[in-house]
N, C-alpha and C positions, 0 to 999 in steps of 0.2 A: 306376494305383491298383487295389488289390485289396481284396476284402471279407474280413475275418477271420472264422473260424468263431465261432459263438456260444460265449461263455465265461462262466463264473460266477465272480464276484469273491468275496473273503472278507468283503465287506460285504453284510449281509442286504438282499435286495430288488434287487440289481444283476444284471441280465441283459444283458450287453453285446452289442450288434449294430452297433457303430460301424464306419465305414469308415476305414482308415488306409493310409498308404503302405507298400509292402512293406519298406522300410528299417526300419520300426518293429516288424516281426514276424519273429521268429527261431524256427524250429521250433514254429510255432503258439503261441508265447509272446510277449507284448508286451515290447519293449525299453524299459522304463520310463525308464531313464536318458536314452536318446536322445529319447524323447518329451518328457521334462521339459525337457531342454536346448533343444529346438525351441520349446517354449512360452515359456521365459524369453527366448529370442532375439526371438521375435515381440512380446513385451511390453516389450522394451528393458530387461530386468532382468539383463543380462550386463555386468559392469564393463568399460569400455573407455576409450579416450582422450577420448571425449565426456564421460563422467562425471568423469574426472580434471580436464579443463579447466573444467567447470562448478564443481567443488569449489574449485579455485584461485581462480576469478573471484569466487565467493561469499565466500570468506574475505578477499580483497582489499577487496571492497566493505564487508564487515563491519568491518574495522579502520579504514578511512577514515571510515565513518559513525560508528563509536564514538568515534574521536578528534575528529571535527568537532563532533558534538553535545555531547560532554562539554566541549569548549572553550567553546562558546556557553553551555552551562548554567553553567559555573563563572564566566564573565564577567558573567552577569546575576544571579548569586547571591553567591558568595564575593567577587568583585572589584568589586561594584557600589559606587558612591561614596555613594549615599544610604542612610540608615538603613532606610527602608521601600522596598518594591517600587514602582516606577513602573508605570504602565499598560502601557507597552511591555515592560518587564522581565518583568512577570507573563505576558504572552502568549508571549514568547520562552521563558520557563521551561517552560511547559506544552507548547509546540511541541517543544522539545528532549526533554522527557520522553516525549512520544508517539513521536518518532523513535527514541529509545533503546529503547522498548518493542518497536517493530517490529524494530529491529536485533538485540535480544537474544532475542526469542521466535520470530522467523521465520527469519533467516539461518542460525544454527547448526543448526537442525533440518533445513533443506534440505541443507546441506553434509554432515552426518552421514548422512542418509537416502540421499543419492546415493552414499555410500561403501558402506554396508551393503546397499542395494537391498532391504532387508527390515526390518520393524519388530521390533527386538530389546529394546525397553524395557518391554514388558508392557502390559496393558490400562489400568491406572490412568494411567500416563504418556501413553498414547495420548490418553485423554480430556482430561487436563490440558493437554497441549501443543496440541491442536487448539483448545481454548477460548482459550488464551493467544494463539495465532496469529490467531484471529478477532478477539479483543479488540484486538490491536495494529493490525490492518487497519482496524477500525472507528474507533479513536481517532485514527489518523493522518488519516483522511478527515474526521472530526468537527472536528479542529483547523483544517482548511482552511475549513470552513463557519463556525466561530467567528470566524476572522479577517475573513471577508467580512461577516458580520452586524455585527461590531463596528465596522467601518469605515463601514457604512451608518448605523447608529444614532448613531455619533459625529458624522456629517455632518448628519443630519436632525434629531437631537435632542441638541444639545450640552449638556453638564452640567459641573459642577465636577469637579475631579480626583478627589476622594473618591467622588463619586457614580459617576463613570466606572469607578473601580476596583471598586466594589461591583457594578456592572452586569456587568462582564466576569467577575467571580468567579461570578456566577449562570450566565452562558453556559458557562463552563468546567466548572462542577459538573454541569450538564445533560449536557454532552458525555461526561464520564467515567462518569456513572451510566448513561446510555443505552448506551454501549459495553460496560459491564460486564454489563448485563442481557441484551443481545443476544449476548454470548459464552457464556451458559449453555447454550443448546440444543445446541451441538456436543459438549458433554460427555456428552450422552445419545445423540446420533445416531451418533457415531463410536465404534468399538471395535476392539481388536486381536484378530485371529482367523485361523485357517488357511484357506487357499483351495486346494481340490483341483482343478486343471485337468482331471485324469483321475480323478475320484473312484472310479469303479467299476473301471477298468482298473489303476490304480496308486495304491492308497490310501495308500501310504507316501511318496508324493512330493507335497509341498505347499509353499506359501509363506505366511508370516505377514505380514500387512499391517495398517496402521491406517487403515481405510476405513469406509464406511457400507454394507457388504454387506447388512445386515439390513433396510435401507429399501427400499420399493418404488420403482420408477423415478419415479412421479408425486410421491412425497414428496421425493425428491432434487431434482427439478426445481423444486418450490415453494421449497425451502430455498435453492437456488442463485440463483433469481430474486430472492428477498427479500434475500439477502446482496449480490448484485450491485447492487441498487438503493440500499441504504443505504450501501454503501461506495464506489460510483462514480457512478451516474446522478443520484441526489439531490444529492450534493455538487457535481457538475458543474453541474447546473441552478441550484443555489444560488449558486455562484460567478458564473455568467453574469448572473443577475438582479441580484445585489448590485452588480457592477461596472458594469452598465448604468445602474443607479440613480445610482451615484456619478458616472459620466461626465455624465449629464444634469443632475444637481444642480450640479456644478462649472461646467458650461457656462452654466447659468441664473444662478448667482452671479456669474460673470465678466461676463455681459451686464448684470446689475444694477449691478455695480461700475463698469462703463464709463459707464452712464447717470448714475450718481451723480457721477462725476468730471466729466462734461460740464456737469452742472447746477451743481456747485459752482464751476466755472471761468467761469461766465457765458456758456456756449456759445462760448467762445473756441476757435479751432482747436486740436486736440490737439497737445501738444508731443511732441518725439521721446522725451522721458523719460517712462517709464510711472510711474504712481503705485505706492506701496508695496503697496496692496491688490491691484492688478492683477498685480504681479510675484509676490506671494505665491500668488495663485490659480493663475497660470500654472505656477509651480513645483510647486504641489500637484497640478495636473493632470498634469504631466509625470511626477512620481514615482508618482502613482496609476496612470497608464497602464503605466509600467514594471513596477510590482509586479503589476498585473493580468496583464500578458502573461507574466511569468516564472512566477508561481504557476499560472496556468491552463495554460500550455504544459507546464510540468513535470508537473502532475497528469495531463493528458491523455496525454502521451507515455509516462509511466511506468506508468500504470494501464490505459490503453486497450488496448494489445496483450495484456496478461495476460487480460483478459476476452474479447477476441476468440478467443483459444485456448480459453478455458473454454466459450464458446458453441458452438464447433465440436465439442468433446469431449462436452459434456453433452447436447446436443440432436440433433446430426446424426451424432455418433460418427465424425467425419471425422478423419483423421490428415494432418498436413502434414509436410514434410521435417524431419528431426531438428534440424539446426542452426538454421533460422529459428524453429522452435518454441521451442527453448531460449532464443534471444535474446529472443523476445517474452515468455516467462515471466519471465525474469530482469530485464527492463526495470523491473518493479515494484520491485525491490530498490534501484534508483537513487534513488527518491523521497526517503528519509531521508538519503541520501548527498549530495544536491544542496542541500538546505535550508540547511545551515550556510554554504555558499558564497554563496548568495543573501542570507542574513542579514548576513554580514560585509560584503558589498559595498554593501548598501543602508542599513545602520544604523550611524550614526557613533558612537553611544555604546558599541556593542559593540566596534567597532574600537579605540576609545580604551581600553577596559578590557583588551583583549588586548595592545595596544601599551604600556599603562601610561604613556601620556603624552598630553597634550591634542591635539597635532598628529600624527596618524598619517600614515604615508607613503601610505596608500591615499586616493585622491581621493574626496570626497563627491559623489554624483550631484547635478547641478544642472539 
């Protein structure tokens, strides 16, 4: 390493006394092209096979998610057999819309940005797209919470079908409004602007990105922590609490049903054939456990690695290997892609709508 002589830039107030490798200095002049290429390489802003692979994978996930969620949406809206929406159809409609929002607002932006490696759409689109991205992430998480809360309230406070539909409409309205309100701050925080890695030495070499450069580090950390909690930790906590309540409630109801059965039979030894009530409760318990496991595991596996990388970058400024980091970041994109498969496998009425006949070839979980 050698120290370059003091040089004066054409930007007022710049008096450069930085230390650079000799390869960047030719005849006492900075080789700005070489310095800029080195910066781009260090920041992973040079297009290579990694970016190409990530683009292809993103578009594949995009089309699978788009086709799957549109199929579910059409099956519960256009192809539904009833004139009005059932409780289940209403939930699946909004879950599919939330997944489509994530698919349309997040995946294409990531694929295009990984191709250009620079923000080329201007400041207005930077603010709009970041707001839409946050909105899609918030509503996707909120739908998971709505499903959990709805199952708990339906078990603990059963009501008529009409009342149940009105109740779920309230939950869904709160979820959409809450997600919209929380998507407004990114439109103020993010902006598109130039970044000069060597502002004084090479003022004509810069990169334009859509980021939050103008925020102080403390402000960024507060926003990221808040965003992380409302899109991951709070939904995760809600899911765990809801399904613990469901598990305990079903177990309690099963015990009560068994006691009632013994009492009604005059305390005769239990027969090998179980009562209809006990069979229904056991079936409900099994399906509940299956749904709980699939939704919780999908949510944790898809969203968890994304925020692990975020924590490492935001607070410790640590970098991990490129391929593992890319896989962890893109795991988030699988969430809306997997929901249609779970929905079709577990919900008989959706399978029947898709198959257009009462008896579909897919087996109903028992």
